Every structure is written in C-alpha cells, then in structure tokens.
KOLRO-42702 format. One record per residue (C-alpha): residue in one letter; z, x negated, y. Coordinates in steps of 0.1 Angstrom, whole numbers, plus 5000, padded with zeros to 4 digits. Each point is the difference from the previous one (the first is absolute). Layout:
// KOLRO-42702
aZXY ...
***
This chain:
// KOLRO-42702
m500050005000 r499049875034 l502150065031 i498350035034 y501749975033 p498950035037 a499349675017 d501649885031 t498050115030 f500049665017 s500149794969 p497650184977 k500349754971 v503750094994 a501850334992 d501550195029 e503549875007 v501650334990 y498649944964 a500049615000 d503249974978 e498850274976 f496549834998 a501749674991 a502250174974 a497050164984 q498349664998 a503149854985 e500150274973 g496449934991 f498350305014 p496549945014 v500250095037 s497550075028 i500150075037 f497750205022 s499550075037 f501650345006 e498150015034 d496749944983 f500850274974 q500750255028 g496649905014 g498250064967 t500049664984 f502149914969 r499949644990 p503149894979 r500549624995 p499949904972 a497650264989 i501050284976 q498849924965 s498050264980 g502350214979 e503249915018 t502850245007 v501149985036 l503350085017 y500050035038 r503049905020 g499650065037 w499950245030 m500150374997 l496650174996 t499050365005 p498650164968 t496549965016 e500649635006 y501449964965 t496950164986 r497949745018 l502249724986 f499850154965 e496250025002 a499749655015 i502049854971 v497950194974 a496949875017 a501549654997 g500450054963 g503750084999 t502250314996 l503050095020 v503150074980 t500750325020 d497250245005 v499550215031 a501750314986 a503149814990 y500149825033 t499950335020 l502550164977 c502749755010 h498849935035 h500050365013 l503350194998 p498450354994 c498449864968 w503249874984 y502450255014 p499250284975 l500849764971 l503549925013 t501050315020 e503550024986 f500849645007 t499049975036 a500550185033 e498350345004 t496749955018 m497550225019 i496549885006 f498050075031 s496749905017 e500149825033 t499150315019 d502650234985 d502950135020 v502549814979 a503150105021 a499250374998 a499449984962 l503349814994 a501950245022 a498650304981 h501449844968 g503449955015 w499849635006 d501649855031 s499349634992 c497849794978 f498749654993 l496349995012 k497349764988 d496350004991 y498949984964 v500949634999 k502449885026 s502650115025 l500649905036 s502249695000 t500149945038 d500750205031 g502650244986 g498850014964 s499050294979 v503450194997 v499550335019 r503250185009 d498350235026 l496850164988 s498750035036 v499449625000 i497750014970 p496749985021 a501449695018 v500949844967 i496550074986 a498449855032 k502149694996 m499049974963 s496450025009 k500449755028 y501949734981 r498250044967 g496650055015 q499450324979 i501850274981 e499049924964 g499350324980 g502350245017 l503650065007 c503050024977 a503350165011 r502849894978 r503350194998 f502649765016 e502449854975 e502849755007 y499749684979 d502349704995 t497549745013 s501949724983 t498950144966 e496250005008 r498049824973 r496349944992 y498950004964 f496649904988 v498350184971 w497549794982 q497950144971 g502650274994 l503149775000 v502650015028 h500949655013 s503249945020 d501549705017 a503150225010 g501750074967 e500150344984 v497050235004 p500950365011 q498650274977 i497850155027 v498149685001 t499350024963 e498950365005 a497649895027 a498649734977 n499450274973 r498550265023 v497849805024 a496649894985 s499649665017 p500049654986 f501849855030 f502250175025 t503449995017 v502950245001 d502549995028 v503350164994 a503450045016 l503350184994 r500350325020 c503450025017 d501150244973 g499549734974 v496650124986 w497149764995 r496950125020 v496449875001 i499349905036 e496449894996 l497349904976 g497349745008 d497149834983 g501349664987 q497049815015 v500950085036 s503850034997 d502249745016 r502249804977 k503150105020 h502949824983 w497849874971 s499249635000 s496449894996 h500749844966 s501850314987 l497050225009 i497449774985 r502049954968 m500050384996 l496250014999 t499449954963 l498850284977 p502650134976 e499349924963 
***
C-alpha cells in the first residue's frame, strides 16, 4: 500500500510540514510514499512523485476534500494505475454528518438537517428547541463566538460567519441538540479495516458499535462522556483527512496494516 501526502507549497520536493513527521514514520515502517502538489491538483493536474505503480492500493493522508474533489482524486489515482482504499461513497459516508447520523442516532446528539436557505431558527422553535450546536455537514465555527447557539435569533449571524470563515457552507446545515460533555474525556479512535485502534486505553462500546455499523475501511470516531456519565459520539470523520489529535505519527502508521 502506497501512502500519498500533499507537498509543501514552497518546497515541493518534501511533504507539507503538517505531515512531515508522519511521512517520515511511513518511510521508516517500509511503506512506499509519494507527495503531490495540492495546488496543482486543485488546478486540474495530479502528478505524484514517485509515480503510483500499476495495481497499487493507495491511501491518501491530507487536507479535507469535498465529495466532488475526492471523486476527482479517486479518478486521478485510477488513471495513474492505482486504487484508493476508500471509495467515494465510503468517504462521503464518514465526511458528511447527515450520511452517518442515521446509523448512530441513539449514540449521538439529536440532529435536524437544513438547507442553507431554510429558516433554521423558526424550525427549531417550532420543535421546542431554544438552543443548539450549529455546523455545516462537515465542520463547526471554531472562531468568533463558535457554534454554540443559546439564542435562536443569532442563527443567521452564525451562518454568515461560518460562510465567511470557511469560504462556503458545505452540503447544508446541521442543528445538534446541545449536550454538556466532560471535555477532559474526549478521545479520537481510528477504525482501520473494521478494527478499532486506540492509544488511550479501553475502547467504549459505542466505538465498537460504530465500527460494526459504518461501512468504511478507514474512519475516525470522536467520543466524550456526557456530564451524566454516558459515552456519546461527537463526530465521525474519514480517516484520510482526520487530524491525529493525541496520536503520534508512529502510532498511526503502525496501525495501517491489514488484519490477518
């Protein structure tokens, strides 16, 4: 299996500094690795170095892509003779909250889905909500007040800030019922080929349930204890575009071996 990483914008012969340690760890573990210009890819050119070999399985580790962009990457790798580990459907399943939410409804905060043009505040009020956590299909607003909405009247302003800081609203809007979590218990688990991997000790049962229910070869499950002591799924993500969080580069790379 070949791992591919985005190159540094100003030093295109080396991996971007965000992935430099992981790139080195992959080399040390004997994985063939390549880098490619993410800027060129966005412009329509995909030229990994070294080149992908015919018949190779490829795992991408890099920046988030929309499903449309991921489709282009998938097709470019096929044209180069390889095959991405994660197909477009599996990528979208874990990348977009409305896709994975029905599979894990009982383990995560109640969520209502809206288009960008819907009157979200009116709809939530009609359902008796007076607060929520607001995000698009992928990410929340992490600056300028964040995505916790305690007054529904500010929702249009939050949406405007999300669009401004993220550049777009990806997919649509997700209003999540507000739950209080013990942030000190937040953990990220990686699921690789159906097996849960942890660098934080015991694996909560809801993570195992996610591994059983979600049809993707490589994804992340973020969990935390709600303040009543119940484990809750906070987020899923495609493993290729998920940050390592507390994981070391070497721990992540050692995980990437197929089960016997």
